[in-house]
N, C-alpha and C positions, 0 to 999 in steps of 0.2 A: 618425595611422595606427591602423587598427582592430587589436585584439589578435589574434594568430594563433590559430586554433582548434586545440585538441588533437585528435590523431587517436585512433581507437578503440583503438589498441594501448596507450594509457595507462590504459584503463578496463577492458577485457575481459581475462580470464585463461584459462589452460589449464584443462582439466577436473580436473587433479590439484590445482589450487589452489582456495582458497575465500576469499570476501570476509570479512575479519575484522571490519570495521566501516566504516560509512559515516556521516559526520557533517557537520554544517553548520558552515562556518567563517565567523564574522562578522569580516571582515578589516579593519575600520576601525582597530584598534590597530596594525596592521602598516604603515599608510601613513606613510612618512617625508616630510619636506619635500624634494622632489626637487630637486637642483641643476639649474640651467638649463644646457643645452648651448650650444655656441658658436653653433649655428644659432638656437636660441630666444633667445639673448642679443641677436643681431643684430636679430631681429624685435621685441625689446622696446624698441628705440630709438624716440625720438619719431616718430610718424607724422602725416601730414596729418589734420586733424580730419575725421571722417565722422559721418553721422547715426546709424550703428549702433555699438554698443559690445559687444564680446564679453567675457563674464566670464572671468577667469582662474581657475585652481584656487584661488588664495588668496582671490579675491573671494567664492567660495561660502561660505567660512567666516565671512564678515562679514555675511551676510544677517541682518536683524533677527529677533530671537527671535519676535516676533509673526507674521511671515511664515512661519517654520518651523512654528509651531503650526497655521497654516491649512493648510500642506502636509500635515502629519501627519494632520489630520482628513479629508483627501480621499484618503488611500491606503487602498484596499480590499483589495488583495492582500498577503498576509503577506510575500511575497518582494520586493515593491516596498519594503516597510519595511526589509528587510535591505539592499537596494541603497542606500536613503537613509542608513542607518547607516554605510555604507561610504564615504560621500563625504569626511567629515572628522571630527575629534574633536568639534567643537561640535554637529554634526548627531547624533552618537551619543548625546549627553547629552539631546537633545530627543526622539528617537525611541526609545521603549522596545522591547526585544526582543519580537517578537510572542508573545502568550500562547498562541496556537493551536499554536505549534511547541514549546512547553515540555512536558515529560513529567511527568504527575502519578503519584505512587506512594502505595501504601497498605501498611502493615505488618499482616500477617495471621498467625494461628496456623498452624503446620505441620500437614500432614494425612497425612504419609507412613505413619504407623502406625495410621490409622483402622481400627476404632473406638476403639482406645486413644489416649490423649492423647500428643502429641509435644511435647517441649521445644523452645523456640525459635520463631522466626518466619520467614516467607517474605515476599517483596516482590511485590506486584501493581503492574504499571506500565501506564499508558495512554499510547499514542503515536500520532501522526498518520501516516497512510499516504499515499503519493503514487505516481503513475505518471509516470516520467521518460522522455522521448524525446530522444535525443541528436540535436541539429540537425546536419545534414550535407548537402552537395550531392548525396550519394549517392542521395537519393530520386528526383531527376530522372534519374539515370543507371541506375536499376534495380538498384543495388547494395544489399547488405544494410543494414537499419536496425537500430539497437540501442536497447534499452529496459532500464530498471530498474523493479522493483516493490518497495516497502518503505518503511521509516520513515526519519526524519532525526533526528540527535542534534546538539545544540549542542556544539561542540568545546571541551573544557575541559583538554586536554592541555598539558603544558609545552613540547612540542617544536614546536608550530605556528609559533613565532617563527622557527624555522630554515627553514621552508618558503618557497618563492617566493611573494612577496606579490602581490596583485592589487587593483585598485581596486574590484572587485566581489566579492561573496561567492561561495564555491566549495563544492563537495562534495568531501570528502577520502575517498579510497578507500585502505584499508590492506590490503595483501596480505601474508600471512606470508612472511618471507624477503626482502622487498623494501621499498624506501622508499615512503612514502605518495605518492600522486599526486593532483593537483587537477583538477577539472572545473568550469569556470566555469558558473554557473547561467544566464548570458545565452546560453550555447550549448545550453540545454536547455529543452524544453517540458515543463511540469509540470502534471499534472492531479490534484486532490485525490481521495482514495479514502475519506475519513472517518477514523474512529479504530478501533484494535484494542487488545486487552488481552493481556498475557502475564504469567506468573509467572516471575520471573527464575530461571534455572537449570533450568527444566522445559520440555522440548521435546515437544509433542504428537505429533510424528512419530517419536520415539525408541522403539525396541523395548526399551530398558533399563528403562523405567518403565511404569506403567499410567495415566499422566496423558494425558488426551485433550482438553484444551482448557478454556478459562475464558471466562466472560461476566460483565458487571457492569451493574447498573442502579441509578441513584439513586432513592430513594423520594420525596424532596422533600415530606415531610409537614410542613405548617405552616412551610414555608420552612427546615426543618432540613437536616442533612447526612447523614441516614441512607441506607444502601445495602444491597443484597443482591448476593452473589457466588455463582455457580453453576459448579461444575467437574465434569468427567467424570473419575472416578478408579476404577481397577480395574473392578469390575462395577457400580459405583454412580454415581448423581448425588449429589454432596455440596453442601449449601447452607450459607451463612454469612450471618447478619444482623448488621449493625454494632452493634445494641443489645445483642446477646448475645456476639458475638465467639467463637463456637464452631461447629464443623462438625457438621452433622446429615445423616443419610441422607434423601434425598427418596423418598418411598414411591409405590407404584402407578404405576411407569413400565414401560418395556420390560424384558424379561428379558435382552436382549442388551446388549453393551457399548456405551457411548456412543461416537459417532464424532466429532462436533463440536457446538458450541453457538453460536448467534448471538442477537442481540437485535433486535427490530423493534417500533416503536411502543409501547415500555414493557412488553414481555413477552419472556420467554425462549422460544427454539425449539431443541429438541434433536433430532438425527437419530442413529440407531443403526445398527450394522453389518448388522442384518437388514432394514434399510429402514424401520423404525418411525420416525414423527415425532410428537413431543409438543409442545404449547404449555403453558407454565408461568406461572401468575400470580405475580408477585413479592410480592404482599401475602398472599394465602391459601396460596401454595405448592401450589396444586392443579394437577395435571398432567392434561391432556386429550389423547387421541389425535387426530391430524389427518392421516389417511391419504388418498391419492388414491382416487377411486371404483373405478378398475381397478388392482389391484396388480400390479407387475411384479417379476421377479427382477432386481434392479438394485443398483448402488451409488448412494446418494442423497447429494445435496449441497444445502445451503441457502445462497442467495446474496442478501443484502440489496442493494437499489439505493437507497442513502440511506434516507430515511424515507418514500419513495414506494411502493415495491413490494418484496415478498419473493418470490423465485423458488425453486422446487424443481426441481433437475436430476437426472433419473434416468438413469444410464448402464446400459444393458440388458446383462445377462450371459446368454449363450446356453449353457445347460448341456450338458456332454458334448463341448464343442469347445475347441480351443486358443484362449486369450484373446489377441487382438491389440488392445490398447487403442486404437490409432489408427483401427481399423475398427469400433469399437463404436458403435451407434446410441444416441441420447439422446431422451428426452421432457422437455419443459420446461413447467412450469406456474407460474402466479402465484397468490398467495393472495388469495382474496376474503374479507377479514377479517369482513365483516358476515354473510356466509352461512356462514363457517367451513368453506370447502372450497377445493380446488385446481382452477383453471381452466386447461386445456391451451392453450398459446399457440404460434403459428407465426411471430410477429414480435416482436422486441425493440426495434423502433424504431432509434434511433441508439446504443443501449447495447452495450457489450462486457462480458460476464460473465467475470471472472477467478477461476478456481477453483484453489486450492492455497495453499501458504504464501506470506506470513505470515498469510493470512486471506482468505476468499472476499469478493470485492467487485465493484464495477462502476464503469464510467466512461462518459462520452459520447465518441463518436468524431467528432462533427461538427466539432470544432476541429482534428482531425488532418489532415495533408495527404494527398492521394491518392497512392497508391504507396508509403506508408510500411510497409505490411504489416498494419496494424490497421484494420479497418473496422467500421461499425455492424452491428447485427443478427447478432452472432456470439458465440461462446464460446471460451475458451482455457483448457485445463488446463495449469498450470505446474509440475506435480509428476510428470511421466511417468517411468517407470522407466528408459527408454533415452535420456533427454535429448533426444528429438526428438518433435515433435508438429505438428499442423496446427490451424487455426481450424475450429470447428464452425459449420455453417450449415444452415438448414432446406431440405429437399427436394433435397439433393445426390445426384446419380446417380453411383455409383462403378463402374458397368458390370456389376453383378450383377442379372440380370433378375428374381431372386426377392426382391429388396429392396423393402420398402414405403417409398415416398418420403415418407410422412407422418411423418418423423422428422428429427432433426438428425444430420448425419454430418460427418466431417472433409472439408474442402474442400482439394484439392491445389493450389490456386492459389498458396498461400504456405506454405513450410516454416518451421518454428520450431525453432531449436536452443536448448535450455535450458543455459546456461553455468554457472549457479550457482543454488542454491535457498535457501541460508542464509548469513548472516542476511538478505541481499537476494537477490531473484530477478533474474538477468541473462539477457536474451533477445536472440537475433539472428533477425530476419525476413529471408527472401530469397524473391523471386518465383521460382516454378518456371518453367523454360524449357519452351516448348511442344514 
C-alpha cells in the first residue's frame, strides 16, 4: 500500500508563526526490522514456483557490493542517493551522503567595529538552495498549490529518533511551540537553485544592523584554495582576501549604501539603494560602473540564472504618488558581458526569476505541471510588505489606458500568499476566479 500523503496543514503555518528550521532527515538509521503481520506471514508460506521472483525487503540488503557500486555510479540526482541510503543499513555504508548537500563554512575575522579591529571571529556558510513544490491532486482541481524556497540542512539532532520513521528521507519542519513534522521528499518536486552564502547571525534584511549581504569567490590560483569575500556593511563595501585575512574598504564605488551582492562568471556585482550597479574584479579589486543606457528611478535587483545569464530587474518608482508595490512596472535587462552593457529583454524563456530572501535566483518552469501557479517567462517577488503578491509578466494590461505595455507588470491570473520569509520562504499559489 502506498504511504498516505501528508496534507498541507502539517507544513504551512499561521502568519504569527515562523519556520524555525528545515532540515533533511537521512532516515536509514531509523529503519527497524519490521515484524511480519499475520497477512504477510500467510503470504510467506511456500508458493507454487513461478518464473518471476519478487525481492523482499531483506533481499535488498543482500545485494552484492559490486552491484551496489554500479548503482551508486549511475545515480545523478543527490536526492536519489538519499533515497538509496534509506533502503537499509548496508546500502547506507556504500552510498556516501551527497557532498552537494553538505554545508561548507569558513571562519573570518569580525567586522562589526570596522575600521577598528574586532576581537573574535564570524562564520561564513555556503548552502545549497532549492525550490520545493508539494505534490498534491489539488493542481487538477484548481486548488491552491504550496511551495518552499530555501536551503536544506542535514539533521544532526538527538530527537529525530523519536519522530515517526519513514523508508524514505524527509524534510523536517520545526515550528516554535509545536512538535516537528515530516514531509516525505517523494511527495515533493525539487528544483535546484544553486548556492548562496550567509554569515551566521547576520541578517541582511534586519534594520538592527548595517549588514547588507555577502558574496564569495574562489581564486583558484595554481590549484590553491585562496578566496575573496565581499560584504556590504554600513556605507562601505568591505573586502577580505584569504592570504591576508583582514577586512579592507573597497574604494571608488557608489556613494550610496549597498543593497545586495551577487557573483557571476568569476566576478562580483553589487547594486546600491540609489540604483548604481558596479562590477568588481576579484583579483585587482577594481570597481567599474555598469549602468543601463537609460536610467530610471527604480529599486534595482540582480538575479543570476546559473552561470548562463545575469539579469537586472528595475522596479520603477513613480515620484509623488502612493507606492503600491503590486502595481509597479518593471524593466528587465540581461548582461552582455562582452560589450559591458545591459540589453532590455521582453522574454525570459522558461525561466522564473525569484527575487527576495534567502537570495535572488531563478529556475526553469518547464518541468512544473500546468495549473500549479508557477509558469515560465515570469518573475516573483517573495518579500512583499503585505505578504501578498502576483507573478510579473511582460505586456500585461491592467486596465489603465495611460500605461505603457512595454514593461513587466503583475498578472492577476494567480495570487500568491507569502506565509513565511525566514529562514525558508513559504508560498501558496491560488488561481484567481474570473
